[in-house]
C-alpha atoms as a printed R data frame, in Angstrom:
    type eleno elety resid chain resno       x       y       z
1   ATOM     1    CA   UNK     A     1  20.423   4.022 -45.164
2   ATOM     2    CA   UNK     A     2  18.778   2.281 -42.184
3   ATOM     3    CA   UNK     A     3  15.232   1.243 -41.936
4   ATOM     4    CA   UNK     A     4  14.136   3.680 -39.376
5   ATOM     5    CA   UNK     A     5  16.343   6.509 -41.006
6   ATOM     6    CA   UNK     A     6  14.591   5.652 -44.641
7   ATOM     7    CA   UNK     A     7  11.361   5.345 -42.544
8   ATOM     8    CA   UNK     A     8  11.644   9.203 -41.240
9   ATOM     9    CA   UNK     A     9  13.134  10.642 -44.286
10  ATOM    10    CA   UNK     A    10   9.603   9.252 -46.547
11  ATOM    11    CA   UNK     A    11   7.305  10.682 -43.800
12  ATOM    12    CA   UNK     A    12   9.000  14.183 -43.070
13  ATOM    13    CA   UNK     A    13   7.571  17.321 -44.245
14  ATOM    14    CA   UNK     A    14   7.433  21.067 -43.558
15  ATOM    15    CA   UNK     A    15   4.598  22.766 -42.596
16  ATOM    16    CA   UNK     A    16   5.272  26.048 -43.539
17  ATOM    17    CA   UNK     A    17   7.916  25.547 -46.067
18  ATOM    18    CA   UNK     A    18   7.712  29.474 -47.628
19  ATOM    19    CA   UNK     A    19   9.386  30.493 -44.519
20  ATOM    20    CA   UNK     A    20  12.779  29.251 -46.074
21  ATOM    21    CA   UNK     A    21  12.724  32.048 -48.342
22  ATOM    22    CA   UNK     A    22  14.228  34.304 -45.533
23  ATOM    23    CA   UNK     A    23  17.180  32.362 -45.340
24  ATOM    24    CA   UNK     A    24  19.565  34.744 -47.089
25  ATOM    25    CA   UNK     A    25  17.618  38.011 -45.384
26  ATOM    26    CA   UNK     A    26  20.753  38.731 -43.372
27  ATOM    27    CA   UNK     A    27  23.234  38.455 -46.601
28  ATOM    28    CA   UNK     A    28  20.963  40.556 -48.706
29  ATOM    29    CA   UNK     A    29  20.974  43.427 -45.705
30  ATOM    30    CA   UNK     A    30  24.770  42.930 -44.973
31  ATOM    31    CA   UNK     A    31  25.172  43.925 -48.830
32  ATOM    32    CA   UNK     A    32  22.058  46.548 -49.484
33  ATOM    33    CA   UNK     A    33  21.848  48.463 -46.337
34  ATOM    34    CA   UNK     A    34  24.666  51.525 -46.119
35  ATOM    35    CA   UNK     A    35  26.836  50.257 -43.454
36  ATOM    36    CA   UNK     A    36  26.711  52.792 -40.136
37  ATOM    37    CA   UNK     A    37  29.451  55.374 -40.122
38  ATOM    38    CA   UNK     A    38  31.574  55.557 -36.597
39  ATOM    39    CA   UNK     A    39  32.434  58.988 -35.432
40  ATOM    40    CA   UNK     A    40  35.034  59.775 -32.893
41  ATOM    41    CA   UNK     A    41  38.652  59.237 -32.308
42  ATOM    42    CA   UNK     A    42  40.878  56.339 -32.661
43  ATOM    43    CA   UNK     A    43  44.289  55.438 -31.247
44  ATOM    44    CA   UNK     A    44  46.513  54.130 -34.402
45  ATOM    45    CA   UNK     A    45  48.723  51.087 -32.682
46  ATOM    46    CA   UNK     A    46  51.453  49.932 -35.191
47  ATOM    47    CA   UNK     A    47  50.783  46.495 -35.987
48  ATOM    48    CA   UNK     A    48  54.089  44.858 -33.997
49  ATOM    49    CA   UNK     A    49  52.586  46.516 -30.879
50  ATOM    50    CA   UNK     A    50  48.733  45.090 -31.725
51  ATOM    51    CA   UNK     A    51  50.264  41.733 -32.414
52  ATOM    52    CA   UNK     A    52  52.109  41.097 -29.438
53  ATOM    53    CA   UNK     A    53  48.988  41.739 -27.196
54  ATOM    54    CA   UNK     A    54  47.016  39.627 -29.171
55  ATOM    55    CA   UNK     A    55  44.376  42.059 -28.995
56  ATOM    56    CA   UNK     A    56  43.412  41.917 -32.657
57  ATOM    57    CA   UNK     A    57  43.398  38.123 -32.575
58  ATOM    58    CA   UNK     A    58  40.997  38.327 -29.903
59  ATOM    59    CA   UNK     A    59  38.655  40.813 -31.496
60  ATOM    60    CA   UNK     A    60  39.046  38.409 -34.512
61  ATOM    61    CA   UNK     A    61  38.232  35.787 -32.534
62  ATOM    62    CA   UNK     A    62  35.114  37.176 -30.587
63  ATOM    63    CA   UNK     A    63  33.740  38.388 -34.319
64  ATOM    64    CA   UNK     A    64  33.741  35.272 -35.399
65  ATOM    65    CA   UNK     A    65  32.314  33.508 -32.431
66  ATOM    66    CA   UNK     A    66  29.322  36.376 -32.325
67  ATOM    67    CA   UNK     A    67  28.917  35.573 -36.261
68  ATOM    68    CA   UNK     A    68  28.180  31.962 -35.486
69  ATOM    69    CA   UNK     A    69  26.027  32.284 -32.276
70  ATOM    70    CA   UNK     A    70  24.164  35.016 -34.674
71  ATOM    71    CA   UNK     A    71  23.871  33.008 -37.451
72  ATOM    72    CA   UNK     A    72  22.775  29.599 -35.608
73  ATOM    73    CA   UNK     A    73  20.174  31.723 -34.182
74  ATOM    74    CA   UNK     A    74  18.697  33.052 -37.802
75  ATOM    75    CA   UNK     A    75  19.168  29.125 -39.239
76  ATOM    76    CA   UNK     A    76  16.963  27.531 -36.202
77  ATOM    77    CA   UNK     A    77  14.569  30.253 -35.652
78  ATOM    78    CA   UNK     A    78  13.844  29.958 -39.642
79  ATOM    79    CA   UNK     A    79  13.838  26.141 -39.212
80  ATOM    80    CA   UNK     A    80  11.555  26.122 -36.736
81  ATOM    81    CA   UNK     A    81   9.025  28.569 -38.036
82  ATOM    82    CA   UNK     A    82   9.072  26.027 -41.033
83  ATOM    83    CA   UNK     A    83   7.337  23.600 -38.755
84  ATOM    84    CA   UNK     A    84   9.315  19.956 -39.559
85  ATOM    85    CA   UNK     A    85   6.818  17.493 -38.593
86  ATOM    86    CA   UNK     A    86   6.947  13.551 -39.537
87  ATOM    87    CA   UNK     A    87   4.347  11.300 -40.432
88  ATOM    88    CA   UNK     A    88   3.524   8.366 -38.237
89  ATOM    89    CA   UNK     A    89   1.045   5.612 -39.304
90  ATOM    90    CA   UNK     A    90  -1.741   4.598 -36.017
91  ATOM    91    CA   UNK     A    91  -3.942   2.350 -36.287
92  ATOM    92    CA   UNK     A    92  -7.441   3.128 -36.005
93  ATOM    93    CA   UNK     A    93 -10.771   1.286 -35.058
94  ATOM    94    CA   UNK     A    94 -12.020  -1.194 -37.314
95  ATOM    95    CA   UNK     A    95 -14.376   0.340 -39.935
96  ATOM    96    CA   UNK     A    96 -18.600  -1.392 -39.683
97  ATOM    97    CA   UNK     A    97 -20.659   1.232 -40.904
98  ATOM    98    CA   UNK     A    98 -23.507   0.328 -38.370
99  ATOM    99    CA   UNK     A    99 -24.855   2.077 -36.063
100 ATOM   100    CA   UNK     A   100 -26.903   0.158 -33.271
101 ATOM   101    CA   UNK     A   101 -29.218   1.833 -30.537
102 ATOM   102    CA   UNK     A   102 -29.784  -0.428 -27.172
103 ATOM   103    CA   UNK     A   103 -32.917  -0.201 -25.671
104 ATOM   104    CA   UNK     A   104 -33.576  -1.581 -22.284
105 ATOM   105    CA   UNK     A   105 -36.158  -2.137 -19.968
106 ATOM   106    CA   UNK     A   106 -35.509  -0.560 -16.556
107 ATOM   107    CA   UNK     A   107 -39.219  -1.573 -15.198
108 ATOM   108    CA   UNK     A   108 -39.350  -2.326 -11.428
109 ATOM   109    CA   UNK     A   109 -39.855  -6.531 -12.571
110 ATOM   110    CA   UNK     A   110 -36.110  -6.215 -13.458
111 ATOM   111    CA   UNK     A   111 -35.218  -6.189  -9.761
112 ATOM   112    CA   UNK     A   112 -36.332  -9.847  -9.628
113 ATOM   113    CA   UNK     A   113 -33.788 -12.217  -8.441
114 ATOM   114    CA   UNK     A   114 -34.087 -15.251 -10.984
115 ATOM   115    CA   UNK     A   115 -31.073 -15.072 -12.528
116 ATOM   116    CA   UNK     A   116 -27.443 -16.353 -11.593
117 ATOM   117    CA   UNK     A   117 -23.764 -14.897 -12.127
118 ATOM   118    CA   UNK     A   118 -20.723 -16.253 -10.816
119 ATOM   119    CA   UNK     A   119 -22.578 -18.562  -8.867
120 ATOM   120    CA   UNK     A   120 -24.744 -16.161  -7.014
121 ATOM   121    CA   UNK     A   121 -28.183 -15.414  -7.173
122 ATOM   122    CA   UNK     A   122 -28.725 -12.162  -8.777
123 ATOM   123    CA   UNK     A   123 -31.316  -9.672 -10.262
124 ATOM   124    CA   UNK     A   124 -32.260  -9.547 -13.785
125 ATOM   125    CA   UNK     A   125 -30.910  -6.203 -14.084
126 ATOM   126    CA   UNK     A   126 -27.793  -7.312 -12.758
127 ATOM   127    CA   UNK     A   127 -27.151  -9.762 -15.381
128 ATOM   128    CA   UNK     A   128 -28.104  -7.409 -18.486
129 ATOM   129    CA   UNK     A   129 -25.895  -4.978 -17.024
130 ATOM   130    CA   UNK     A   130 -22.940  -7.770 -17.074
131 ATOM   131    CA   UNK     A   131 -24.231  -8.982 -20.436
132 ATOM   132    CA   UNK     A   132 -24.825  -5.744 -22.342
133 ATOM   133    CA   UNK     A   133 -21.932  -3.917 -21.167
134 ATOM   134    CA   UNK     A   134 -19.657  -7.012 -22.814
135 ATOM   135    CA   UNK     A   135 -21.712  -6.526 -25.555
136 ATOM   136    CA   UNK     A   136 -21.181  -3.090 -26.199
137 ATOM   137    CA   UNK     A   137 -17.451  -2.937 -25.658
138 ATOM   138    CA   UNK     A   138 -16.885  -5.507 -28.005
139 ATOM   139    CA   UNK     A   139 -18.934  -3.289 -30.974
140 ATOM   140    CA   UNK     A   140 -15.576  -0.975 -31.480
141 ATOM   141    CA   UNK     A   141 -16.260   0.657 -34.988
142 ATOM   142    CA   UNK     A   142 -19.550   0.687 -34.288
143 ATOM   143    CA   UNK     A   143 -22.014   4.138 -33.239
144 ATOM   144    CA   UNK     A   144 -23.640   2.771 -29.913
145 ATOM   145    CA   UNK     A   145 -26.610   4.194 -28.172
146 ATOM   146    CA   UNK     A   146 -28.712   3.503 -24.969
147 ATOM   147    CA   UNK     A   147 -32.789   3.993 -24.465
148 ATOM   148    CA   UNK     A   148 -33.975   3.112 -20.972
149 ATOM   149    CA   UNK     A   149 -37.233   2.640 -20.793
150 ATOM   150    CA   UNK     A   150 -40.129   2.221 -17.783
151 ATOM   151    CA   UNK     A   151 -42.817   4.723 -17.931
152 ATOM   152    CA   UNK     A   152 -41.219   7.080 -19.776
153 ATOM   153    CA   UNK     A   153 -38.356   6.723 -22.300
154 ATOM   154    CA   UNK     A   154 -35.065   8.804 -21.771
155 ATOM   155    CA   UNK     A   155 -31.625   8.624 -23.891
156 ATOM   156    CA   UNK     A   156 -29.200   7.649 -20.928
157 ATOM   157    CA   UNK     A   157 -26.315   8.042 -24.057
158 ATOM   158    CA   UNK     A   158 -26.487   9.225 -27.209
159 ATOM   159    CA   UNK     A   159 -24.827   7.626 -30.718
160 ATOM   160    CA   UNK     A   160 -21.078   7.451 -30.340
161 ATOM   161    CA   UNK     A   161 -17.582   5.462 -31.400
162 ATOM   162    CA   UNK     A   162 -17.315   5.514 -27.615
163 ATOM   163    CA   UNK     A   163 -18.688   2.330 -26.407
164 ATOM   164    CA   UNK     A   164 -17.026   2.692 -22.799
165 ATOM   165    CA   UNK     A   165 -19.055   5.505 -21.987
166 ATOM   166    CA   UNK     A   166 -22.053   4.151 -23.188
167 ATOM   167    CA   UNK     A   167 -21.195   0.775 -21.149
168 ATOM   168    CA   UNK     A   168 -20.767   2.531 -18.263
169 ATOM   169    CA   UNK     A   169 -24.047   4.433 -18.827
170 ATOM   170    CA   UNK     A   170 -25.839   1.198 -18.608
171 ATOM   171    CA   UNK     A   171 -23.708  -0.336 -15.632
172 ATOM   172    CA   UNK     A   172 -24.926   3.118 -13.697
173 ATOM   173    CA   UNK     A   173 -28.752   2.566 -14.852
174 ATOM   174    CA   UNK     A   174 -30.965   2.601 -11.657
175 ATOM   175    CA   UNK     A   175 -34.693   1.277 -11.372
176 ATOM   176    CA   UNK     A   176 -36.935   3.884 -10.301
177 ATOM   177    CA   UNK     A   177 -35.536   6.821 -11.973
178 ATOM   178    CA   UNK     A   178 -38.144   6.898 -14.914
179 ATOM   179    CA   UNK     A   179 -40.777   4.512 -13.101
180 ATOM   180    CA   UNK     A   180 -41.602   1.228 -12.837
181 ATOM   181    CA   UNK     A   181 -43.876   0.159 -15.116
182 ATOM   182    CA   UNK     A   182 -43.155  -0.955 -19.149
183 ATOM   183    CA   UNK     A   183 -43.592   1.422 -21.983
184 ATOM   184    CA   UNK     A   184 -41.855  -0.621 -24.645
185 ATOM   185    CA   UNK     A   185 -43.282   1.171 -27.405
186 ATOM   186    CA   UNK     A   186 -42.370   4.401 -26.116
187 ATOM   187    CA   UNK     A   187 -38.897   3.007 -26.314
188 ATOM   188    CA   UNK     A   188 -38.551   1.650 -28.959
189 ATOM   189    CA   UNK     A   189 -40.016   4.949 -30.851
190 ATOM   190    CA   UNK     A   190 -37.314   6.643 -28.958
191 ATOM   191    CA   UNK     A   191 -34.184   4.590 -30.607
192 ATOM   192    CA   UNK     A   192 -35.773   4.651 -33.920
193 ATOM   193    CA   UNK     A   193 -36.266   8.940 -33.434
194 ATOM   194    CA   UNK     A   194 -32.371   8.671 -32.933
195 ATOM   195    CA   UNK     A   195 -31.760   6.066 -36.181
196 ATOM   196    CA   UNK     A   196 -33.965   7.635 -38.893
197 ATOM   197    CA   UNK     A   197 -32.568   8.461 -42.124
198 ATOM   198    CA   UNK     A   198 -34.765  10.588 -42.722
199 ATOM   199    CA   UNK     A   199 -33.485  13.410 -40.189
200 ATOM   200    CA   UNK     A   200 -29.654  12.564 -41.221
201 ATOM   201    CA   UNK     A   201 -28.308  13.876 -44.198
202 ATOM   202    CA   UNK     A   202 -26.330  11.495 -46.062
203 ATOM   203    CA   UNK     A   203 -23.283  12.839 -48.180
204 ATOM   204    CA   UNK     A   204 -23.631  11.622 -51.882
205 ATOM   205    CA   UNK     A   205 -21.659   9.032 -52.552
206 ATOM   206    CA   UNK     A   206 -21.324   7.419 -49.159
207 ATOM   207    CA   UNK     A   207 -23.047   4.424 -48.750
208 ATOM   208    CA   UNK     A   208 -26.197   3.904 -46.503
209 ATOM   209    CA   UNK     A   209 -25.357   3.076 -42.961
210 ATOM   210    CA   UNK     A   210 -26.762  -0.385 -41.315
211 ATOM   211    CA   UNK     A   211 -28.993   0.354 -38.357
212 ATOM   212    CA   UNK     A   212 -30.421  -1.758 -36.159
213 ATOM   213    CA   UNK     A   213 -31.916  -1.472 -32.681
214 ATOM   214    CA   UNK     A   214 -31.269  -4.216 -29.830
215 ATOM   215    CA   UNK     A   215 -34.174  -4.186 -27.349
216 ATOM   216    CA   UNK     A   216 -34.775  -6.144 -24.398
217 ATOM   217    CA   UNK     A   217 -37.781  -6.683 -22.108
218 ATOM   218    CA   UNK     A   218 -38.834  -8.653 -19.127
219 ATOM   219    CA   UNK     A   219 -43.221  -7.574 -19.114
220 ATOM   220    CA   UNK     A   220 -45.626  -6.285 -21.429
221 ATOM   221    CA   UNK     A   221 -46.392  -3.223 -22.513
222 ATOM   222    CA   UNK     A   222 -48.527  -1.459 -20.010
223 ATOM   223    CA   UNK     A   223 -47.093   2.160 -20.452
224 ATOM   224    CA   UNK     A   224 -46.063   4.839 -22.818
225 ATOM   225    CA   UNK     A   225 -48.461   6.632 -25.863
226 ATOM   226    CA   UNK     A   226 -47.470   3.912 -28.579
227 ATOM   227    CA   UNK     A   227 -48.232   0.765 -29.649
228 ATOM   228    CA   UNK     A   228 -45.185  -1.790 -29.471
229 ATOM   229    CA   UNK     A   229 -46.736  -2.885 -33.319
230 ATOM   230    CA   UNK     A   230 -47.336   0.433 -34.496
231 ATOM   231    CA   UNK     A   231 -43.682   1.136 -33.593
232 ATOM   232    CA   UNK     A   232 -42.560  -1.878 -35.362
233 ATOM   233    CA   UNK     A   233 -43.991  -0.916 -38.391
234 ATOM   234    CA   UNK     A   234 -42.155   2.028 -38.355
235 ATOM   235    CA   UNK     A   235 -38.882   0.395 -38.114
236 ATOM   236    CA   UNK     A   236 -39.832  -1.615 -41.052
237 ATOM   237    CA   UNK     A   237 -40.723   1.570 -43.064
238 ATOM   238    CA   UNK     A   238 -37.139   3.200 -42.167
239 ATOM   239    CA   UNK     A   239 -34.962   0.185 -42.255
240 ATOM   240    CA   UNK     A   240 -34.083  -0.901 -39.306
241 ATOM   241    CA   UNK     A   241 -33.864  -3.754 -37.857
242 ATOM   242    CA   UNK     A   242 -35.427  -4.672 -34.570
243 ATOM   243    CA   UNK     A   243 -33.740  -7.685 -32.093
244 ATOM   244    CA   UNK     A   244 -35.799  -8.184 -29.186
245 ATOM   245    CA   UNK     A   245 -34.707 -10.099 -26.139
246 ATOM   246    CA   UNK     A   246 -37.899 -11.674 -24.126
247 ATOM   247    CA   UNK     A   247 -36.066 -11.822 -20.619
248 ATOM   248    CA   UNK     A   248 -37.702 -14.127 -17.795
249 ATOM   249    CA   UNK     A   249 -39.001 -17.324 -16.831
250 ATOM   250    CA   UNK     A   250 -42.756 -17.262 -17.727
251 ATOM   251    CA   UNK     A   251 -44.450 -16.364 -20.360
252 ATOM   252    CA   UNK     A   252 -47.667 -14.087 -20.423
253 ATOM   253    CA   UNK     A   253 -49.242 -16.486 -22.813
254 ATOM   254    CA   UNK     A   254 -48.941 -19.179 -19.679
255 ATOM   255    CA   UNK     A   255 -48.461 -17.061 -16.321
256 ATOM   256    CA   UNK     A   256 -52.074 -18.437 -14.906
257 ATOM   257    CA   UNK     A   257 -52.107 -14.994 -13.072
258 ATOM   258    CA   UNK     A   258 -48.916 -14.866 -12.040
259 ATOM   259    CA   UNK     A   259 -47.392 -11.266 -12.086
260 ATOM   260    CA   UNK     A   260 -44.112  -9.486 -14.159
261 ATOM   261    CA   UNK     A   261 -44.040 -12.243 -16.647
262 ATOM   262    CA   UNK     A   262 -43.120 -11.753 -20.356
263 ATOM   263    CA   UNK     A   263 -45.163 -10.981 -23.334
264 ATOM   264    CA   UNK     A   264 -43.158 -13.239 -25.571
265 ATOM   265    CA   UNK     A   265 -45.924 -13.123 -28.515
266 ATOM   266    CA   UNK     A   266 -45.433  -9.251 -28.614
267 ATOM   267    CA   UNK     A   267 -41.675  -9.161 -29.253
268 ATOM   268    CA   UNK     A   268 -41.751 -12.020 -31.440
269 ATOM   269    CA   UNK     A   269 -44.165  -9.842 -33.846
270 ATOM   270    CA   UNK     A   270 -42.097  -6.554 -33.180
271 ATOM   271    CA   UNK     A   271 -38.800  -8.695 -34.630
272 ATOM   272    CA   UNK     A   272 -40.321 -10.328 -37.209
273 ATOM   273    CA   UNK     A   273 -42.681  -7.279 -38.614
274 ATOM   274    CA   UNK     A   274 -39.046  -5.270 -39.117
275 ATOM   275    CA   UNK     A   275 -36.889  -7.784 -40.371
276 ATOM   276    CA   UNK     A   276 -35.218  -8.811 -37.480
277 ATOM   277    CA   UNK     A   277 -35.446 -11.834 -35.113
278 ATOM   278    CA   UNK     A   278 -36.695 -12.988 -31.918
279 ATOM   279    CA   UNK     A   279 -34.602 -14.245 -28.615
280 ATOM   280    CA   UNK     A   280 -36.042 -15.899 -25.838
281 ATOM   281    CA   UNK     A   281 -33.522 -16.259 -22.805
282 ATOM   282    CA   UNK     A   282 -34.749 -17.785 -19.338
283 ATOM   283    CA   UNK     A   283 -31.195 -17.906 -17.920
284 ATOM   284    CA   UNK     A   284 -27.911 -16.004 -17.748
285 ATOM   285    CA   UNK     A   285 -26.364 -18.763 -20.299
286 ATOM   286    CA   UNK     A   286 -29.352 -17.876 -22.771
287 ATOM   287    CA   UNK     A   287 -28.097 -14.142 -22.263
288 ATOM   288    CA   UNK     A   288 -24.756 -14.966 -23.140
289 ATOM   289    CA   UNK     A   289 -25.754 -16.749 -25.898
290 ATOM   290    CA   UNK     A   290 -27.879 -14.221 -27.401
291 ATOM   291    CA   UNK     A   291 -25.052 -11.538 -27.402
292 ATOM   292    CA   UNK     A   292 -22.978 -13.651 -29.111
293 ATOM   293    CA   UNK     A   293 -25.523 -14.593 -31.725
294 ATOM   294    CA   UNK     A   294 -26.007 -10.428 -32.094
295 ATOM   295    CA   UNK     A   295 -22.393  -9.677 -32.274
296 ATOM   296    CA   UNK     A   296 -22.723 -12.105 -35.151
297 ATOM   297    CA   UNK     A   297 -25.363 -11.247 -37.250
298 ATOM   298    CA   UNK     A   298 -24.052  -7.654 -36.620
299 ATOM   299    CA   UNK     A   299 -20.787  -8.271 -37.890
300 ATOM   300    CA   UNK     A   300 -18.690  -7.232 -40.855
301 ATOM   301    CA   UNK     A   301 -16.204  -5.281 -39.404
302 ATOM   302    CA   UNK     A   302 -13.148  -4.914 -41.520
303 ATOM   303    CA   UNK     A   303  -9.428  -3.375 -40.579
304 ATOM   304    CA   UNK     A   304  -9.172   0.327 -41.582
305 ATOM   305    CA   UNK     A   305  -5.954   1.731 -43.729
306 ATOM   306    CA   UNK     A   306  -3.494   3.087 -41.144
307 ATOM   307    CA   UNK     A   307  -4.292   6.742 -40.000
308 ATOM   308    CA   UNK     A   308  -1.693   9.133 -40.709
309 ATOM   309    CA   UNK     A   309  -0.310  10.691 -37.410
310 ATOM   310    CA   UNK     A   310   1.453  13.643 -37.645
311 ATOM   311    CA   UNK     A   311   4.386  14.545 -35.058
312 ATOM   312    CA   UNK     A   312   5.652  18.414 -34.872
313 ATOM   313    CA   UNK     A   313   9.458  18.901 -34.647
314 ATOM   314    CA   UNK     A   314   9.863  22.525 -33.868
315 ATOM   315    CA   UNK     A   315  10.181  22.377 -30.588
316 ATOM   316    CA   UNK     A   316  13.759  21.189 -31.411
317 ATOM   317    CA   UNK     A   317  15.264  23.533 -33.265
318 ATOM   318    CA   UNK     A   318  13.141  26.127 -31.304
319 ATOM   319    CA   UNK     A   319  15.270  24.745 -28.428
320 ATOM   320    CA   UNK     A   320  18.199  25.275 -30.469
321 ATOM   321    CA   UNK     A   321  17.293  29.097 -31.226
322 ATOM   322    CA   UNK     A   322  17.036  29.699 -27.497
323 ATOM   323    CA   UNK     A   323  20.236  28.306 -26.433
324 ATOM   324    CA   UNK     A   324  21.614  30.300 -29.637
325 ATOM   325    CA   UNK     A   325  20.433  33.491 -28.045
326 ATOM   326    CA   UNK     A   326  21.707  32.884 -24.458
327 ATOM   327    CA   UNK     A   327  24.756  32.339 -25.867
328 ATOM   328    CA   UNK     A   328  24.494  35.910 -27.955
329 ATOM   329    CA   UNK     A   329  23.676  37.397 -24.541
330 ATOM   330    CA   UNK     A   330  26.255  35.995 -22.402
331 ATOM   331    CA   UNK     A   331  29.002  36.849 -25.501
332 ATOM   332    CA   UNK     A   332  28.162  40.448 -25.487
333 ATOM   333    CA   UNK     A   333  28.529  40.834 -21.379
334 ATOM   334    CA   UNK     A   334  32.076  39.879 -21.492
335 ATOM   335    CA   UNK     A   335  33.402  42.052 -23.958
């Protein structure tokens, strides 16, 4: 048997096999139901006359053809109702067991043009969009979400396996829709709220999901109602690692009165408190390196078993049944 035929036979089954019980119903009906009595006159014709005219032969042929059409219609109808289908293997996403919330600073300082892409000077936000969207798209198999924060924090994309939609949400982010200040504590707090295992029911026997937050900021916390260090303590309590990225060429510690500088010390403390890791980014190359480092730290994706995909085949016997019904109607009109 050819390989393709063996694979088809091994994957073939019926969705509703009990319909096959109805196959002998016409035979039972012909045997058990009383025959219809036909009243009226008839003209006896000698056999030699009937044979010479061909009437008996034509009638017998038409009867056989009609019987074949009726049985074909019945068999195909039952076959379609039984729901034939074939199981085909389908590739699935790699399984990771990870949930990652991206928390991105959308304050006014992200407009500063001190990064470069493709040989051109661009804003900090443009560089973050390019690198962040690439990172998100590479995380196939993870559940990814996005929180944007400035004066206020909001969820731009909830946790989902659709990494492409989360990447688009980041690429469409605009400065000013939630203010121009920097609420780091509120941004992290909202991300943790979406990851808090105490708010999610984990079925018995299912392994716990690894959860992490990637937080990027280019400023110091000057908005919001929560202190970044307090929220980092909460992350440690609920078992969520926080990776913090300090973006910008100058630190708050050596700013000398310069505005729009990053508070690296606070971000580093947040990461260490939660058991995560702190990254310092001053150029676009640093940003690409950080994305690769986090991708490696949150690796561990493994190929899953093939996902069975059932393809329904009832349309083929259904189409044949329709053809037999049309042929039966045509045969009746011709008599």
